N, C-alpha and C positions, 0 to 999 in steps of 0.2 A: 572654242567663242575666245579664250583668254589668246589662244596661241596666236585665232585671228585679228588682235587687238594690239598684239607685243609687237607683229609682224609691222601693222601699221605704222606704229611710233619708229620703227626702226626704220623703214623705208622711210620715212617723212625727216627724220633726224638726218639721216645718211644726205638726203639734199640740204639741207639748212646748215648741216654742220659748218661750212664754209662762212655763211652770214658776213657777207661783204655787202655794204651800205649801195647798193648800184641804181641807176637811174632804171627807167623803162627801156624794155628792147627796141624798140623806133630811135627813141632819144641816143642810144650808142650805138645804133648803124648810122646815125646822123654824124655825130662826132667822129666815127669811123672814116666817114668818105672825107672829113675837114682835117682829120688829125698830119700832121707833117713829120714827127720825129718815130724814128721805129720800134723804140724802147714803148712808147704810148700807143700805138698800135698794136705790139704784142699783149700790154694789158687790156687795151679793147678787146682785143680777139678771144682773149679767155674769159672775161665777163660777159659777151655775147654768150659763149659758150654755155656759161651756170646760166642764162637767163631759159636760153632754149632748150635746156634739160629735160623739162617737163614735159613739152608739147613737140617736141621735135628731137629725138635723142640721135639720129645719124647726121641732123645737122648740126647739131650741136658737136659732136664728134669732127666734122671738118673743121670747125671753128677752131677748137681744143689742140688738133693737130697742128693747125697753121701756126698758133701762137708759139708751141712749140718749136717747129723748124724755123721760126724766125729768133724766137729767141735763141736756140741754141748755134745758131748763125752770128749774132750780135756776141754771144759769150754772156747773154746778161741770165746772171744766176738766179736772180728773184723769179724772174719771170720763166725759166724752166722749170723751178721747182713749183709756181703753182699753177703753172698747163699741166704739169704731172698729177696734183691734188684733182685737175676738173676730168682728167682723163680716169681718174680712178671712181671718181662720182657717176659718170657713165658706166664703165662696170660695173659697178656696185648697183646701178639702177636695172643695167639688165640682167644683174643676176650671177655675174663672173664674178665669183669674191678671192678667187686665188689672185686674176690679175688686179682685182682692185689693190689688194695687199701691195702686189710688188709695184704698181704703181706710187702708192701712198710712201713705200718703205725707202723708194728712190728718190721721192719728195723731200723726206725728213731730213735724206743723208745729204743733199744740197743746202738744204734750208737751215742747217746747224753750221753749214763750213761759213756758210754768210750770216748768221745770228740773225735770222727774221723771226723772232718770237713769235707772232702772232702767224704766221705759213705753221709753223712748231708745233704749238698749240693745235690748228687743224690736223696735222698729221696725227698728233696722238689720239684724237677724238676719231677722228675717223675709221684708224688702226682697232681703236676699243669698241667700236660699232660691227666691225669686222669679225673679233674674237664672239662677241657677243651673240652675233649669227649665228657662233658655233657652238654656242652653248657654252664658252669657255670664260665664265664670269667672274675667277680671281683674274683673270689675264685682262679681261675689258675693264674690270674696275682700277686695274693699275696703271692702263692708258688713260683711261677719263681722269683720274685722279691728278696725274701727270697736268692733262692740258689744265684743267680748272685749276691748278697753282699758277702755273703761266699766266693765266686768264686773269687772275685775279691780281699779279705782279704789273700787267700791263693796264690793269684798268679797262679790259675791253669787256664790255658788258653782255653782248650777244654771245659772244665766247662763252662766257661764264653760266649764263641761262642754257645754252647747250649740253655744257656739262652736265648740269646738274641736273637735265633731263634725262640722260643716257644715265646717271646714278640711278636716279630714280627708276627706272624700266629695271636694272637689276635687281635691286629689293623688290621689286614688283613679282619679276621670275619667280624669287626667293618664297613669294607668298606672305612677306612684310609689308603690307598694304596701309599701316599707318608711317613706317619710315619710307616707304616712297611715298605717298601723300604730302609729306612734310618738305623733302627734296620738290616735287612738282609745284608745289605753291610757293618755294621760292624761287622757282626758275620763272612761273609766272607773272611775279611780282615784280622782278627784272625786266622781266621783255615789256609789259604793260608800263614800266617807267620810261621805257627807251621807245615805247610806242611803234615795237615790231612787232607787225601785223602776221608773219610767217612764225616766231618761235608762239608768239599768243593762242594763232591755232593750234601749235603743237603743245600746248599749254593743256588750252579745254578737251583734247582726245587723251590728254594722258589721265584727267581728273577723271574722264569718264568711263575709260576702263577702270579704275580703281573703283569707285562707284560699282560699275558693273559684278566686280569680282567680290564686292563685300554685299553684294545683293540688292542694292538700292538702283534697281533697274529704271525709275522713273529719273532721279537724279544723274544717272548717267547719259541717258537720253536728252536732257536738258542742258548738258555740257557738251554734248556732240551735235544740236542744232546750233550752239554759238557759236562751234568748229566751223561748219556749212558756211554761216557769213561770213566770217575772216576768209575760210577759203576761196568763197565769190570773189571779195574784194581782190584779191591777188589772185583770181584768175588759176586758181591752181587745181585743173580738173583731178588728176591723181590724186588727191588728197580728199575730194567729193566723192568720187568714187567710190575708196576705202571708208570713208562713213558712212555713207548711206549702207552700203553694205553689214557694216557693224551695226548699225541702226536698226536694219531688217532683223538681222539675228538677234539682238535687244527686245525687239516686240514681240520674237518668235516666245522669248520665257517670260513674259507677262501675257502668253496666249492672247495676245491679239491680230489676228490669224490677217485680217483687213491691211493694220496698219506694216504690219511686215511686206505685206505684197506693194503697197505704195513706195515704201524704201525702194525694196530691191528693185521696182521698175522704174526709180529715179537715178539708180546706180547704171541700171542699163541701158537708159539712156546716154548718159555720161561715156561708157566703156563704148558705146556703140558710134560717138561721136570723139573719141580718141585714138577709136580701131585697136581695141586691144581685145583679142577674139577670147583668150583664156580668159578674163574678166568675165565677159558676155556669156562665155559658156558655163563655168560655175555658177551667176547669177540666174541663168536660165534652168539652170539643172534644180538649185534650191527654189526658184518658183513651182515647177514640177512637181518637186513635195509637198510643199504648202496644198495647190490647188488637189494634192491627188489626197493627202489627209482631212482635207474639206470636203472631198466627194467630189470635187467638180473635174472629173476624168477629160474631158475635151480640154478647157485649159491646161490641163497638165501633160494631155498627148501632145499640146502645140510647142509646148516649154521644152518637153523632153528631145522632142526630131529638134529642134536649133538647138539643142546641148549636143545633140548624139553628129549634125552637122559641125559645127564648129570644134567640138575634140576631133574631130576628123582631119579640118582644117589645117589644125595645130600639130597633126600626127602624135594624139594624144591617146592612144590606142585603148590602153588600161579604161580611159574614164567613157571612153566613145562604147564600150563594150558594158558598161557598168548602164549607160543611157538605155541602150538596146534590149537589160534586163528591164530595166522600168519600162520602157515600153510594151514590153511581151508582159508584165502582171496586168497592164491596166485591160490588155487582149482578154486575159485571163477572167477579169472582171465580169468582160461582156462575154464569157463564153464561149470566144474565140479562139480553140487551143490549139488549131492547127495553124495558124498567124503566129501565135507567139511560139510555138516552135519553131518555126522559121525565122525568128529574129535570135531566137537562143543558138541555134546552130550557128549563125552567123558570129555572133559575139562569142561561143565556145571556141570558135573556127581562129579568133583572133588572141583571146586568152591563152590557148596551145600555143601559138608562134611567139607571144610576149614570155610566157612563164610566168602569167600572174596568178599568184594561190588567190588572191583576195579577190579578182574578179569568177575565178574558177569557182570558189564557194558558192557565191552568188547565182553563178548560173546554174549551177546542178542541182542547187536548193528549189529555185522556179521551175525545172523539170522535172524533180521531181513531182512540184503541185501541177503542172500540166499535163505531164503523163496520168497524174490520176484521175484528171479531170477527161481523158481521151477513154480510161477503162482499161491502159495498156499496165498494168499494175509490173508486170515483168521490167518493163523500161525506167518506171516509176521508181522500184525497188534497186535497181540499178545506180540510178542517179542518187538517190539519199544514202547509199554505201559509199559513190565518187566523193560527195559532198561530204561524209562523215571522215573519209581516207584524208582527205585533206586537210580537213578545219583540225583534225586533233595530231594530224603528222606523225601518222604511224608509219607508213613505209619510210623506215629510215634510208640511208646511201648503204648501208651493211647489208640490210635484205637486199636491195637492188641488186648486189653485189652478188650475193648468195643464189639469188633468182638465176642470173646469167650465167653463174658457173656451173649449175644444174642443168640446163636448155640446153648449154653447150657439151657436157657430158651426154647428155642424150642424144643429140644429133650425130655426135661421133659412133656410141654404140649404135643407133640404127643404119649408119653407114658402112658400119663394117658387116652386121647383118646382112646387108644388100650384096653386098662383096662376097658373103660366104654362101649365100645362095646363087649368085650368079657362077660362081665356081662349081658348086656340089647340084646339081639335078637330082641327085637319087634324095636328099632332102625337103625335096618341094612339099610332102604330104605333110609331114612332120612340122613347117614352117606353118602351113596353110591351119593345120590342127591348133598350133599355138595363139595364131591370129583369130581364130573364131573364140579360143579361150579369153585370148584380150577384148576380144569384143563383146562377149558376154558380159565380161568383168566391168566393161566399161559403160554396158547399157546397164547392168545391176545399179554401177554408181550413178546415173542420170538418174533412174526412178527410185534411189536413195534420195537423190539432190531435191528430187521434186516432192517427196512425201517432209524432206524435213524444210522446204520454203512453204510449204501448205502450212504445216506444222505451225511455222513461225509466226505465218500469215495470219492464222487463228488465236494463238496466243495475243498477237498486237493489236487483234481485234476487239480481244475482251479488254486490254489493258487500256486502249482507248476508250472502252466504253464506260471502264472505273473511272476514267479520269474524266470523262463526260459528266456522271453523275456527279464527283468529286466537285469538278467545277460551278455545277448548278448548285450544289449545296454549299460554298464558299460564298455564290452569287447572293443567294437567299441570306447568308450572315450578314455581307455587308450590306444588302436593304435594309435590314432591322439595325444594323450600328448606324448606317445614316440616317434612316429616321428619328433614331432616339439622339442622335448630335444635332438635326436639325430640329427636334423639338427642345432641345436643352438650349438650343441658340433661338430658338423663336420666346422662351421663358425669359433668357438675360435680356431679351430686347425689351421686354417688358419692364424689368429693374432698370436697365436704362434709359426707360423713356418717364420713369415714377422720377430718376434724378434730374430730368431736365425740368427748368420751370413751365408750370402750369400757364394754358393758354389765359387763365384767369388774371392769372401774376402779370403777363404780358399788359394787358389791356391796363390791368390797373397802373402799376408804375409806367410803363411806354404805352400812353395812348396814341392813335395814329400809327401803328407800327403794325407790320408783319413780319414772317418768319416764311422761309422757303426752305425746306429740309429735307434733301430728296437721299439716302445712304443709297449707296451702291451695294451694297449685301444686307442681311436682315439686321444686322446691329453695326453700328458706324463710328468711325473714327473721329469725326468733326462733334462739336458739341458747341451750346451756346448756355447762358451762365448770366443773372441779376441778382443783383442783391440791392435791397432798399437800404439804405444807411439811415436815414434821417429822412427830414419833410421837404429839404432842399437836397441830399445827395442820393444819387441813384449811377449803379453800376452796372454795366453791360461788357461782356467778354463775347468772341468769337472765335474758337478755337481749332487747328486743324491739325492730327495729332498723325506720329508717323506709321504709316501703313492704313488698310482699312477693313471691315468684318471683326473679326475678335479679336486680333493684336489691338487694332487701333480703338475699339472699345475698351479692353483694360486701359489703356492710357486715360479715354479721357474718363472713367470714372476716377481715376488716379488725379487726371488733373482738377477734376468738380471739387474730390473730396481735398485737397491740398490749398485750393482757392478760399474754400470756406474757411479752414482752419485758420490760414493767413488772414483774411479778414476780420475772422472773429478776434483774432490776438492785438489786431491793429486797428480795430475801428474806430475808435476814437481821435487816433493821429490821422486816419485818414481823413474823418469828415472837418477838421482843422487843417488839414494838408500839408503836416508835415511830414504824412508816409504819403509818396505819391504813386501811381501807376506804375513809373518805371521802379521804383522800390519794390511794388509787389514782384512783378516778372522777375528781376535779378531775386527776391527770394523763393518764388516759385522755381526758379532753374536750380538754385541750391537745393532747393527739397526733390525736385526732379533726380538731380544726381544721387542724392543720397539713398533714396528710393529704391533705385535701379541698378546702386553700386559703381557711378562710372568714375572712372579714373585718368581715362586716357589710354588704358595698356591696349596694346594690342590682341586683338581678336575679342573683347568685350562688348556689349549689345550698347548701340548708337543711338538709340529710341529718345524719342521727345517729342516736341512742337512747335508749331508756328500758333500764334495768338496776337489778336486785337483788344486794349481794353479800355475802356472810355469810363470816366466820372463825369456825371453830368451833375454840376451845380445850376439847380433848377432857378434860383431866386436872383442869381447875376448871369443868365443865358450864357453861360461858357461851360467850356465843355473840356480835362483833359484826358490826352490822349499819350499813348504807348503801346509799340510793340514789336512783335520777335516776328520777322520777315513777313508780317501781313500788315499793308497798310490799312486807311479807309478812305473813304469818297466824302465828299460836301457838294452838296448839289442847291444849287440857287438861282433861278430864272434862265435853266437849262444851260446855266455856267457850273461843272466839275473843278472841282478843286481834291488833289491827293496832298493828304498825309502821309508821309512816307516812315517805313518801320526801320528799326534795328537792322541791320542784316546780320542777325544773331538767330539760331531757335533756342527754345529751352530745351537743353540737356548739354551735354558733353561737345565741346567745340575747341578747334584749333587755337583758333583766335579771336578767344574771348572778349566781349565790351559790355561796359555797362548798357543798359537798357535807357535811352533818353527820353525824357518828357517833353512833348506838345502842350499848349495853351492855347486857344483860339475862343473868341469870341462867336457867336452864333447868330446871323442875321436872322431875325425872323422870317418864316415861311421855308427855311431850310430845311432838306431832308439828311440822313446821316445814314450812310449805307459802310456794314461790315460783312464779311465773306471770308471765305476758304478760297483753295485756288481750282476747285473743283468743277466750278462753271466754266471759266475760261480755258479750261486744260481738255473740255472735252472735246472727242476727236469727230470730226462731221463725215456726211457719207461722200465725200470727195477725198476724203484722209488727210484733211489738215486741220487744228487746232480755231477754236471759235477766237481764242487770243483775250489777253487785255483791253485793247484799243478796241475791238467792237463793242465787248463789256462795258466801256466808259461810255462809249457812243451812243449804246442803246438806255442804258440809265440816265443821261443828260436829257434825251428826248422824251421819255416818259416819267419824267419825275413830277410833273405838275399833276400826274391823277392819284385817284385815293388808294391808299397802301392795297387794297384788297385788289384794285386794280392792277397797279404796280405789279404784285405776285403774281397773278396770270397771264399776265404778259412775257414775263420774266421764266414763268414753265412752259408756256405753249413756244415760245421762244427757242426754250432749249430740245424738247422734242422736235418743232420742224429742224432745228439744225441738226440733233445726230439720227433721224429716221431711222432706220432698222440697226444701226450702230449700236455697241453693246456701251453703257454709262461706265467711264473709264474709272472713276476716284466719289467720294461720296460728296456731296453739293451742299452747301449751307449758305443763305445772304439772308442776311437781316437787313431790315431800315425803318427808321423812326424819324418822323419830324420832330424838330427840336428848334426855337421855346415850343411846349407842347402848347400853352395858348394861344400861338400866334397861328395856330391852322384852322381856318374858319370854313 
């Protein structure tokens, strides 16, 4: 996965590194038809080529060659240099890195001669990408830094962002993710300051990759989804294809097969639209594996067949043979061993022609299983031996040479004996006797081999029986361990439930309220907390901790404990207003960082929580609110108002800000909603999220109902939306009417 995501970044950076601010394609062509000057036409030629390189590389090449020919004819050196850069971009898109390097080196020499600093920076950045693709990191960084230095001197913002993105990818490949994240964030800030949509898209995919490598798959998917919006704005279908493919593989990591299938299908639609058979083949094969693992063999068969046809069309014989192996495996599932053998024979012929060791190992392994199904154990034994021989690389070149020498020597001796027999008839009887002896010896050898094979088979069967017993024993142990672990987690749920506010406390201090609390697992990473400070002051919070299940539960218990401690120490100041909800969150963040020993170093835990905290001043009908990534909604007369949170988590963060306070007077009859992101992030039966806009609309429509009715509709809407889909995250929604006495 890491290799694929890095390749996406390289591919997209190679396209944007020229970074010129150009009009749309149609506008450029219109200007070309009206352009009078020859140098103006050259500029428009290579700018049109730049715009076409994504959608029509062949047509892009035509315009780039026109630009080069006209520039050379006019002796317009700057135009020659920029045309060569564009030709290098096209070759890089096609994967011809050696040719791309030649074009960029020629361009660099020309642009250096005419002192075109922007062009020189572009060449250095492109050369850095080419070195990066060859895994020459030191050379790549050298080129990137040269480009960055020039871009800083000239003040070219798009070039600065491109170079910073490229340097970040080097740190990413070296697994220095904190350093890579630092460069990516700087580059993204520059991209947003100049509103460069293409560069912003690269920033989102880069951040997605970092969070993927750090194991934060949900965050990775969020950034990729933002990148999709940006790629759609710029019509970058190639970028959309790569991002959807990346999202599919990320969904596989979080064991969400249905979501992975949906992403792969989006990628497949785009690859078909842009006529990229290589991408279509790879995606079909990935879909086949997903369906096969899920037991949907008919769907797996259709996708494997498509991948085989596409691999054949692109002359990718190794992957075509692997597709045939996958199809044969499906036939074996249905006990169609004869059909499987036909496919495997075809794959074997192909793999032998191209001498693909990786394909041969898969073929021989599946052949062994197939012949075993046919009860042809001799061929099965032969196939597994061939598999082992290739897998372990036992047949060295030296051994092959020795075998050839022995065979040659044997043939020579045999020929000499035949000549002796022809010359000397009197030795016929002796030769016949020798032949009979040799035959007897050979027969004896064959008998010995048969007995040896039977002995080996008997020994292997005994070994298999022992292994089967051991597997069954291990299975029993695992089941016992699973039961023990599950019982422990269920007991932990009792402890966690005991720390949550009881229903009686909620009814006493928050009348006309409800709590919709749906943990994804036995224990939850979401929690709610309430504290009665005085007759006129009540505090309530809703929090979403990093992760769910056991890790999230640990964080939630730590959060509740720290909130109690902070409130106990500062209760008097909170009541008087000198210690605000924002101060509480700032203190909580410091306590979390201290408890988890978070210092910002690479490789350490980055756990934390998103939280919304409200202080209700019942005598004044007023609410004070502060949030860490968690907003709250206030609904009155079907109109929804959102109080936004500070975009910082409770925990270590690169761009740390103090948490802001909001104070609002609540109109009588209003209802306040506090929630985690689990409700709006739920995946539905069609593969899409419920989204916050639908959540807001639903709350606006049902807020006139009693709290119990609101809770029931929220729960039922959630169930209707996801249907057979798994719950993807913990869900927590709290709602209460305020001021209390206004609810009649």
